N, C-alpha and C positions, 0 to 999 in steps of 0.2 A: 297321352304327350300334353295337350292342350292343358289340362290341369297342374302335370308337373312345370309345362311352360308360368301359368300361370303365379305358379310357387315362387316359383325364380325370382319375376315380375316384383311379386309383394315382396320377399324378403330384400332383393335391390331398392327400395323402397325404402322400405319402413327402416329395416337395418342402420344407414346412415340418418335417419330421423332419431334414431335411439339412442343411439351413441352421441348427436349433438343434443339429446334433452335431458342425456345423465350429466354429461360436461357442464350445461348451463346449469343444472343444479348443484354441482360440484360447486361452480362459483359462485353462486349467492347464496350458499350454505352458513347459520351461523351469523352473531353480532348484529351491531347495529353499525354498520361501516360508514367510515368518511364520503361522501360522494364522489365521484367522478367521473371521466367519461364513459361513455355507454357501451359496454363489450359488444362483442359477436361471438357465438359459441365456436368452438375449439382456437377460434385467430385471437379472443381478446379484444385487447388495442393495439396490436401489433400493427393494424395500419396507420393509427394515430403515432405510434412513438417509431423512430428513425432508429436500428440496431447499430447503425455508424454512427449514432451521436445521443444516447440513449440520455445521457445529463440533460443537455441539452434541451431536449424532448419533453423535461419533465419540468423543466427548468421556465418552461416559456408559458404554461396557461393554467395553471390547477389551483394556483393557492397553497396556503400554507401545509395542509393534510389531506392528503386525497388518494383514493382507491384505485388502481388500474390493475390489469389484467394482460400479465407477460406471458401469451397463451392461455394458456389454460392457468396459469399459475396466479394467484390473486395474491398484491403486494400493497404495503402502505408506504405510501410516501409521504416522507418529512422535507418540506421547505423551507430554509430561513433558519436562522441562527436562535431565534426563540421557541421554535417547533422543534428545533435539536436537540435542544440544551436540556427544556422541558421533558424531553422523552429522555434522554441517555444520563440525564445529571440528576433532574427532580424525582422522575420514577427508574433510577435506576437500578434497583431489582428487577422488577416487570420487563424491562427492554434490556437483559444482560443475556439474551440467549442468543447464539450464534445462527445465523437463517442461513437457509441454501444456496452454495456456491457450485452447482451442478457440476460445471466444466472440471471441477480440480476436485471436487466429493468422491469421485469413484477412485482418486488416488489415497483420498484420507479417509475416506470410511468414519467421519468425526474422532478420530484420533491427530494427537498433535495437538499443543497449546491453542493454536491459533484457529482450528474448525469445531472443538469440542464444544461438551456443553454441559450442562449438572453439575456433577460431583468431582468428575473426570478433569471438566475445564480449571473448577475451583485448586483443585489438589497441583494439578499442572502448573496453571499460572502462579500459585501462592511456592512452588517449589523453584521455577525460574526465576522469579523478580530476586529469591532469597539469594540464589548462583550468580545470578547477574552483578548482585550489589558487590556479594564476596568476590568478584573475582574485579572488582572496581569501578563499575557503572554510575558514573556520573561524581566517580572521584579522581583524586590526585594520579592513582597506577593508570588510570585507561587515558587519563591526558597526557601522559608521559606516552601510552601507547600510541597515542593519536600523533603525537608531536614526530616521535620517532617514524611514521609511516610517513608522514608529511614529506619528511627532508627525504626519504628513498622516491618520493613521486617529484620532489625539486631535482635532483638527479638525472631522473628519465626524463623532465621538461628541458633541461642545459644539453642534453644531449641530442635533440631535436634541432639544435643553432637556429630557430625563425623559419624554420622550414612548415608548409603547411601538414596539419594534422586531423585526425577524426579525433576529439578527445575523449571518447567511449569508452574504450577500456584500459584506456592511462588512469579516467576516475574511480571504475568499475574495481581495478585491480589493487589502487590504495586502500581505497573505503572496502574492498572486502576482508583483506588483512588484518584490521582491524577486528570485524567480527571473528574471523576465523582463530584471531590469537587466544578468544575466549571461547569459544565450543569446541576451538581440535588445537588449542594447547601453543600454536605456533603460526609462523605466518608461509606464505610462499613465496619463494621465487619470483620474479614478474614474467621470466621467460620459462617457468614452467609449463607444457604444452598441458597436464589434464590439469591445472587452475584455469591456461586459458578457455578450455574447453567447458570447464565448469559456468565460467563467468557468460561465455556465448549460452549455454543450457539455459540462465538464469534472464538474461537478456531476450532470448528470443520466448522462453515462457510466459514471460509478464507481456511481448508484443502480444502471442496468442493471447491472453487471456481478454484481452482489449478488443479483438478482431470482432465484427458480425456474426460468425460463423458460432465463438463464444457464447454471444447473447443470444443465438438462435438457438444453442445447445441448453443451455439455462432454462430457454421456457420452454423446450419438446423435449426434456432427457430422455423420459418413456420411449418416446420413436427415436432420436438420434442416436441414442447409445448401438442400435443396430444398424446402422447405416455407414457404409462408408464415407469418408469426406476428411477432409483440413480440419473439422474440430474434433479429430482423434489425436492431433499431434500434437498439444497440449498435452493428454496422457503419457504419451510417450516420452516426450521430454522432462515431464515429473518425475517417471519413471526410473530414467536414466539417473536422475540428482539424488533418488533415492539410495539406488544401488551404491553411489557415492559412499554416501553417510553410512550404510551397512558395513561397506568396506571398512573404513575408516573407526567402526566402531571393535570390528573385529582385531584391530591392530591394538584398540585400545584394552582389551580383556585380554589379549596376550602378554599386558606389560603392566598391569593395572595393582598400584601399591594404595589397598583401603587407605594408610593411614597418609599419605599425600597425594590428594585430588590432581592433577593436572590442568583439567579443563572443565568445560561443564560435560561432558561423557562421560569424564569419570566420575564425576559427582552422581550422576545419573546413573550409572553402574554398581556405586557403592550401594545406593537406595534401594537399588533392584534385589542386591543379596540381601540387605537387611530385611526383606520385608518377600523373600523367595518361600514364606511360610505363609504367605495370606492370599488365598486364592480368588481376593476381588482386589489384589494390590491394581494401582494402574502405574505403577512400575515396570515396564513389560518394554520387550523389544519393540514393539511397533510403536509405543508412545514416546522411548528414544529416541529412536530414526526420525517420527515425523516433527516432534518441539524441535529436534533440533536443525531440520530441515527450516522448520518455519523460523526459524530464529537466522539462519545463515542465509537465507532466501529477504527474509525482510531487511536484514541488516547492511543487505549488498545493495540491492535494488534503488531501495526510494532513496538513499540519501545521495548514491551516485548519478542518478535521475534529478536531482534537486541539482545538483552542482553542474550538470549539464545542463540543465536550461539556465539557470543562473549566468555561465559565462555568456550564451545568448543574448540574454538580454541586459547584461553589461556592454557587451559590444551594441546593441541597436542603442544605448543611452549610455555613452561613453562619458557624459559629463556628469554621473553618476558614477561610476568606476573611479574616477577622479577625485573627487570627492573623498571615498573611502579612503583611494592611496594615500591622499593629502592626511587624513587622520589617522590614517597608521604609523605613517614618518612620522607625525607629532606625540603619537604617543609610544610606539613602539622603537620607532626610529631602522634602522637595518643591521643592527649589528645585535638584535640577540632575536629568538624565536617567539612567535604570540604566545601568551597562555591566556588557558579560562578567562581570568580574573581581568585583564586588559576589559573583555566587555563591558563592564562596568564605565570607563571612561572613554566609549565608544559608543555614543548613542545613535550615530548616521549610519555606521556601520551595521549593529544591530538590528536599526531601521529596513535598511537594504534587504538584508538576509529575511529577514518577518516577510517586504513584501516581495521576494522573491519567492518564501515557499508559497504567502498566499495565491501568487497570481499562475505559478506553476501548477500546483493543486492538484498534485501525482494522483491520487485516487477520490476522484471528484465524486462519485456513488457513495462513497465508504463501504465498509465491508459490512454485507447484509444481517441485520439482528432479528429478531425472532423474540415474542411475548410469550414468555415461560408460565404465564395464564392467563386466564378471562379479564382482560384491563379495560379498566376507563380510561379513555383518555381525550379531554377537551369536548365528552359530553358523548364519545361515540364508544362503543361496544366490542374493542377487535378480540377475538378469541384466541385461546390459547395456540401459540404453532404457527398465529401470524405474521407473514413475513415481513420486514421493516427494512425500508432504505432510507437511513436517515444521510440524506444529501451534503456532504462534509463543504461541496466545493457552494453549493448554495450556502452558507454562513460565512465562506472565504468572500463571498461576492455580495453579501448581503449589504443594500443600499442605505439602510439606517443602521450601521456601525464604519462603512467602507466610501466617503463620499464621493469616490469615482469608481467603481468596482470592479473597472473593466480597463482601468488606467494603471500603468508601473509608475506609483507614488508614495516614495518613502516617506513622504510626511504623513500617511495615514498612521505610522504609527513613530511620531513626534510631536509635543505640543510648542506652544507660541514660542517658546526659549529654547528651541532646541534640543528641549531632555527627550531619551527615550518614553512613549507613556504606552501601557500594555492595554490590548482591546480584545473583550472578550469573544467575541466572534471569530478570535483568530485560533480556530482549532483543527491543524493540519495532521497531528495525532489522532485524532478523536476526542473523544469524552468517554466521563462513566467509567463504568465498571470493565469496558471494553479498549481503553486507552491504550495507546503503542505503549508495550512492554519497554522497547529503545527509547523512550522519546529523551531521556538525559541526555545517554550518549551520542545520539542524532544531533540534537542542540550545537553538545558540546563538537562534534566533526565539522559539521557547519561552517560555524564558528572560524576553529582552528586552520580548517582546508581554504576555504575563503581569504581570510588573513594572512596567511604563510604566500598561497599563489600571488596574490596581490602585491605584498611587501616585498616580492622579487620579481614578479615577471608584468607585462601589459599584454592583455587581449588585441590582437588584431584582427579585424575580419577580412576576407579574402573579395567583399562588396561591402558599399557603403551603407552604411547606417538603416538608410531610409529604407533599402530595399531586404533587410533582414525580416526574413517570416518566423513568428513566433508562433503559428500554428503547431498544433500539435501534427505529427503525422499521423496519429490514430486515437482519436478518443472513444474509450470503452469502458470497462473494468478501472482502468488506468489512462492518462495525459502522457501518451509516448513522443520524446521530444523529437523534433526533426533533425532528422542527420544532417550535419554541416561539418567544415572544416576551417580550421583558425590557425595563426600562428602565432605561438606561444615567443613574447621578445623579452628579453633579459634588462632589466630597468638597470 
């Protein structure tokens, strides 16, 4: 018994030490990595990184390139415009891999254009871009679709008769219908209960992806995937969205005319049929469902969140909104709907929209990248497979490029004569080979929605402007706008 007890005690002491030693070796293997805060075994730098404010934790201390350990997961962080550009643009191929996003990887498992890698990613991205352009992305046809949808939104706002509303689902319905017309071939009625439920799922998913629970899951997915808790909510939300997309695919299959594809799903189905005898094809049902979900989700949430945050900023700084309305009245007037070409004659409005995007910084961490081969970067050796966090928000707040990085200052995008000026650190859509697929459409949407709304309405807060708090309700993967109400009053 004594011997058995000694063995038990020995194992109790030695096994944890062995686990810690293995974890330590895994954390330190390979390459000549950038320096960073000293990690602890298993915990990594968890004590130095706030899971409720990960971006802010990174921004504060460690310089433009550094290594941190998110638990046992090793990550190289790029901070500031120059480091981000040097990686994603100047060494675009090496940094073109999609890094791990464990909280949703179990839904996607490397499928769908946003989370795919290698040839799968290249094939799906090329195809998706071609289809989006064929359906008018960045062209007159999609502009007319946005204008039409903005008109429906104006009707909904008029129905409120200036009473207080939460703008969240007013904005997500109108924005989602633009991408829905591309991927599903038609818009949804604003009162469609299934549509409202889908928007709820998307909104909740974006919130859950940004919670400390999701950050912890990304650090310790090997353990947490087996544990109950809130960290599993995101999986269930996305599975419901996948089920909806799969049901739409079945509807399209039943009425498909290969000679007349109606939407993105039809185009993908046609390609699947063309490659049905290719056993290695990437045009399969899983990639169809998940690529469609990528487009639907991103095309709904990012633009609607930016508009929602933009309303808040325009109410906090009413003098800015007044100047935008003055420019709208001068260039467009009240008797016609805004057009994309008006932007060229509206430098102040253009600057305000850019500044809204810069300051709201909807995805501050950027989506993780990974290096596709052993990579020499600024004198360091990053082993193949090293995950990279290119902090998009650090470029948007880089004091070398923006004089008042924490302030709402449209002058960041205006020269001394009041003309619009570009700023190379303005990268809200990311950059390089993984730049947002829908950038052209999103830019058009933001301009047409902001100008159409402010042409017809004034935004009135329920509290004095000085009391409006623009702090995100959650800051993690995304900056989630605070919940608020306002009055939309006809001009």
